[in-house]
N, C-alpha and C positions, 0 to 999 in steps of 0.2 A: 674385728681389725686389730692387728698387732702394730703397737707403736714403739719406735726406736728413737732414742735420744743419743745423738752423736756429737761429739765435741771436735774442735779442730776442723770445722767445715768452711770452705771458701779459700783457704790460703792457695797460693799458686801450686797447682798440681798436687794438692795435698792428699794424703791417704784417706782422710776423712771424707773429703768431696768424692773420692772413687768408691768408697765403701757405701755411701748413699746411693751411687748410681747403680752399684751392683745389687744392693738389697731392692731397689725398685724393680730391678730385672728378674730376680730370682724369687722373691717373697710376695706372693699374692695378697692383695688386700691389706697393704701396710701403709702406715703413715710414718714419715721421718721428720723429726725436729732436729735442726741443727743449731749448734752454739758456735758463734764466730767471735774473733777478736774485733775490738772496735775499729770501725772503718773498713772492714773487709767484708764484701757481699758475697754470698754463696752463688755458684754457677746456676743459672736458670734451670730449672728442673731437677736439681739435685734433691731438694727437700721441700715439703708443703708449707713449713713454717721454720722461722729461725729467729734466734735472740742473740744479741751482742752483748758481750761480757768480757771484762778483764779478768782472765783466770788466775792472775797473780794476786788478785784481791779477794780473798776468801770471805771477807766480810759482806761485801756487797754481792757476792756470788750465791751464798746460801739463800738469801731471800729470794732471788730470782728463780733458783731451782724449786723452792717451795711453790712459787706462783706457777710454773710450767707444770708442775706434777698435778695441781689442783685443776687445771684446764685440760690436761692431756695425760691421764694415767698411763705410766711407762711400763712397758713389757720388757724392755732390753735397754741397758745403757751400754754404751760404747764409748770409753775414755781413750781417745785418740791424740788428742791436742798435745803437742810438745814443742819444747823450745831448747835452743842450745846457747852456750856462751863459751867460747874457746880461749884458754889463756893457761900460761904456765902457772903453778902453785904459787910461786913466789909472787906473782904479779896479780893474784885473784882480787876482784873488788867485791866486797860484802853484798852490796846491794844487788849486783847482777847475779852473784851466787844464789841469794835467797829468792830471786825472782824465777830462776830456773826450777828450784826446789818446789816453789809453790805451784808453778804450772803442771810440772810432771809428776809431782808426788802429792802435794796436799790437796790439789783441785779434785784429782779422781776420787781420794778418800773422803772428802766432805760432800762432794756430789752424790756419792754412794749413799753416805750417811743420811741426807735428806730425801733419799728415795726408797729407803728401806720399807717403809709401810706399803706404798703402792707396789713395789716390785714383790713384796710378800704375798699381797693380795691377788697377784697375777701369775704367781708361780714364774717369776721372772729371772733374768740373766744380767750379769755384769761381764763384760769383757774388757780387760785392761791391755792396751798395746804397749808392751814393755820395750825391750830392745835387747839386741847382743851387748850393748854398753853396760848392761847390768850383770854381765857375766866376763867381759873383757875389760882390762884397765887401758883403753884407748888414751894415748898422750894428749896433753893439754884440754882434756875433757872431764876433769874432775866433778864439776857440778852436775853435768848430764849423766855420767856413769853413775855418781852416787844417788841421784834423784831416781833413776830407774832401778837400781838395786834396792832402794826403799820401796818403790812401787811393787817390785817382785815379791818382797815379804809381806807387804800389805795384801796383795793378791791370795797368798797363801792363808793369812789372817782371816780376811774376809770369807773365803771359802769355808773354813772351819766354823766360824761364827753364824754366817748367814745361811749355810747348808741347812741348818736347823729350821729355818724359816721358809724353806722350799725355794731359795734363790740359789742359782749355780752361778759361780765366780770362777773365772779362769782368765789366763792371760796368753798372748802370743808375742814371742821376741823375734822380730824379722831382723835380718841383716840390712845393710845399706840399701835404700831403695833408689831406683834409677829414676832421675829426672825430677824429684820432688824438690820444693824450695829449700828445704833443710840441707838435702844432699848438695844441691847447687852451691849454697852459701858455704857449706863446709868445704867443698872442692876449691873454692876461691880462697878461703881464709887459711887453710892448712900450710900452703907453700909460704904464706907471709909470715906466720907465727913461728913456724918451726925452721925458717930459713932454708927451704928447699926449692928446687925447681918444680915445675908442674910434672915433669916425667919422674923425678925422684919420688914425689908424693904419691903417684899412681903406682910405681913399683913397690913402695912400702905397703899400700892397700892390698895388692895382690898377694904379697908375701904373707900377709897376716890373715888371709882368709882362706878357708877350705874351697870355697867357690871364687874363681876369678871374677865372675860376673856379678853385678849388682842385681838384687830382686826387682822384678817386673811389679809395680804397685797394683796394676789393674788384675794380674793373676792373683796376687794376695787378696785383694778386695772380693774377687769372686769366691776364693776359698772360704773367706770370712762370712761371706753371705750364705754359702752353701752350709756351713756349720750352724748358723743362726736361723736358718729357715724352718727348723723344727727343733724342739727340745731334746729329742731323742738323739739328734746327731752331736750334741755337746754336753749332755749331763754327765757322762762319764769322764769329761775333762775337768770336772770340778778341782780346783786346787792346782791344776796342771799349768806350767809355763811352757808353751808349745814352742820350740825353736823352729824357725822358718828361715832357712839359710844359715850361714855361718860367717 
């Protein structure tokens, strides 16, 4: 049996939840363990077991990961969880800034750190969901963009160090996903923060993307499940940050 640990499961229409369902559809004999934010329950049938954790609190997160790995040796870690905080640079709040850095960058690093032994023993894989925000300076999104750019570099670093232990590490940078909780929150926040109408915000989005449409998260989840269904399908992606849309 192959065991997957997926973060960011349970949020409204989250990519994490969709990945869980896609894995169950495409990977035979798999066990899926989800990590959710406190107070968020995963959809029924998405995973066999789940644990609640504040991903911005690294000190409490590390013992939980150690406990999970003892009970469920992990073959594949998928770091999906992400958060956003939108504000102009001159108005940034330090606490909110650091929460974004903790969830988007520090948590994937320290979850991986605490799974190195079990992943190495099982010739495992780490997939980090990065973002086009790591490559483009979206306005009013400095914390998000910076945290994802840091995760991109961490992915390259992990691939170099952990590849020697038989662990494959790679990343995928999707463009904006259609209908997820984060996309819906961003769509509502951008006009207010930037002083635009809804139509102006939508026109700006289309002008700054090669594709005028957002990515279907179900299609992306199926693609991820395909890649992770066997080591041969992703081993040569070690160290790669794969763009998915623009």
